[in-house]
C-alpha positions as CSV (number, residue, x, y, z in Angstrom):
1,M,10.6,-5.0,9.5
2,A,7.5,-4.0,10.6
3,K,5.3,-5.2,13.8
4,P,1.8,-6.0,13.5
5,I,-0.5,-3.6,14.8
6,A,-2.5,-4.6,17.8
7,G,-5.9,-5.9,16.7
8,A,-4.8,-6.4,13.5
9,N,-3.7,-10.1,12.0
10,Y,-2.1,-8.6,8.7
11,T,0.1,-4.8,8.6
12,I,1.0,-4.2,5.2
13,V,4.2,-1.1,4.7
14,F,4.4,0.3,1.5
15,D,6.0,3.4,0.2
16,G,6.5,4.2,-4.0
17,G,8.3,6.8,-5.7
18,A,9.5,8.1,-8.6
19,I,13.0,9.1,-10.2
20,G,12.5,12.5,-11.8
21,N,8.3,12.7,-11.8
22,P,7.5,11.6,-14.0
23,G,10.4,9.1,-14.4
24,R,11.2,5.8,-13.3
25,G,8.9,4.2,-11.1
26,Y,9.0,2.4,-8.2
27,G,7.9,0.9,-4.7
28,S,8.0,-2.0,-2.2
29,Y,6.1,-2.6,0.2
30,Q,5.9,-5.3,3.1
31,I,3.8,-8.3,4.7
32,V,3.7,-9.1,7.8
33,D,1.4,-11.3,10.8
34,R,1.3,-12.2,14.2
35,D,4.3,-14.7,13.5
36,G,6.7,-12.7,11.3
37,L,7.2,-11.5,7.9
38,V,4.9,-12.8,5.2
39,A,6.1,-10.9,2.0
40,R,8.5,-7.9,0.8
41,E,8.5,-7.5,-2.5
42,R,10.4,-4.7,-4.3
43,L,8.6,-3.3,-7.7
44,E,10.0,-1.6,-11.1
45,Y,7.9,0.3,-13.5
46,G,9.7,1.4,-16.1
47,S,9.2,5.3,-16.6
48,Q,7.1,8.0,-17.0
49,I,5.2,7.4,-14.0
50,T,4.5,10.0,-11.1
51,N,5.3,9.4,-7.9
52,N,1.8,9.5,-6.8
53,Q,1.2,6.5,-9.2
54,A,4.1,4.6,-8.2
55,E,2.2,5.2,-4.6
56,Y,-0.9,3.9,-5.6
57,R,0.8,1.2,-8.1
58,T,2.3,-0.6,-4.6
59,L,-0.5,-0.8,-2.4
60,I,-2.8,-2.2,-5.5
61,A,0.5,-5.2,-5.6
62,A,0.8,-5.5,-1.7
63,L,-3.0,-5.8,-2.0
64,E,-3.8,-8.1,-4.4
65,D,-0.7,-10.2,-2.8
66,L,-2.6,-10.5,0.7
67,R,-5.4,-11.3,-1.0
68,D,-4.4,-13.9,-3.7
69,R,-1.7,-15.5,-0.2
70,L,-6.0,-15.8,1.7
71,G,-8.3,-16.6,-1.1
72,R,-11.7,-17.1,0.3
73,D,-10.0,-16.0,4.1
74,A,-9.1,-12.7,3.3
75,K,-12.8,-12.0,4.1
76,E,-12.1,-12.5,7.5
77,A,-8.8,-10.9,7.5
78,T,-8.4,-7.5,9.5
79,I,-5.4,-5.7,8.3
80,A,-3.5,-2.3,8.9
81,I,-2.4,-0.7,6.5
82,R,0.8,2.1,6.6
83,G,2.5,4.3,4.1
84,D,3.9,7.6,3.9
85,S,2.2,9.0,1.4
86,Q,-0.3,11.8,2.5
87,L,-2.4,12.0,-0.8
88,V,-2.6,8.5,-0.9
89,I,-4.0,7.9,2.5
90,N,-6.1,10.7,2.5
91,Q,-7.6,10.0,-1.0
92,V,-8.4,6.1,0.0
93,L,-10.2,7.2,3.3
94,G,-11.9,10.4,1.0
95,R,-11.2,12.7,2.7
96,W,-9.1,14.5,0.1
97,K,-10.6,14.1,-3.7
98,V,-9.0,12.0,-6.4
99,N,-8.2,15.6,-8.5
100,N,-5.7,13.8,-10.9
101,I,-7.6,11.9,-13.7
102,G,-4.9,9.5,-13.6
103,L,-5.1,8.1,-10.3
104,R,-8.5,7.9,-10.3
105,P,-8.6,4.1,-12.4
106,L,-6.1,3.2,-9.5
107,H,-8.0,4.7,-6.7
108,G,-11.0,2.6,-7.4
109,Q,-8.8,-0.8,-8.2
110,I,-8.0,-0.3,-3.7
111,L,-11.6,0.8,-2.9
112,E,-12.4,-2.6,-4.7
113,L,-9.9,-4.2,-3.3
114,L,-9.8,-3.1,0.1
115,A,-13.8,-4.4,0.0
116,G,-12.7,-7.9,-0.4
117,F,-11.2,-8.1,3.1
118,G,-12.5,-7.8,6.6
119,N,-11.9,-4.9,8.8
120,V,-8.7,-2.6,7.0
121,D,-7.2,0.1,9.2
122,L,-5.8,2.5,7.3
123,S,-3.6,5.4,8.5
124,W,-0.6,7.4,7.8
125,H,3.4,7.4,9.1
126,G,6.4,9.4,8.5
127,R,9.0,9.2,5.8
128,A,11.6,7.8,8.9
129,A,9.4,4.7,8.8
130,S,9.3,4.0,5.3
131,V,12.6,3.8,5.1
132,R,13.6,2.5,8.6
133,L,11.4,-0.7,7.3
134,L,12.0,-0.6,3.6
135,G,15.2,1.2,2.7
136,H,14.0,3.7,0.5
């Protein structure tokens, strides 16, 4: 289980991938608060999904889950988000352009979801951390 990041009410760890690229997409995430595990989900996306689409979709699912759990309190929440996809992290932070037209709607959806929370800290962690926390 992930440990809460100092200063954050909630920590989201996410990872997605595809068997074949494109291929059968999958993802998983966990949400922890200061008291421990809030949610852990494993997702399947079907066929013809790229690894980057799976990463984006998994982060969207985690953000929607947390938003739904918090309701009106989401606007006050401080969340830390960790993932091993440099592409997703850097695109969401605005450091990299979203050149793939298929990722643009997913990117926009994440930005809209993030606007519904208080403070957000988004950063990359190594693949080993995702494997240790999520199992893949």
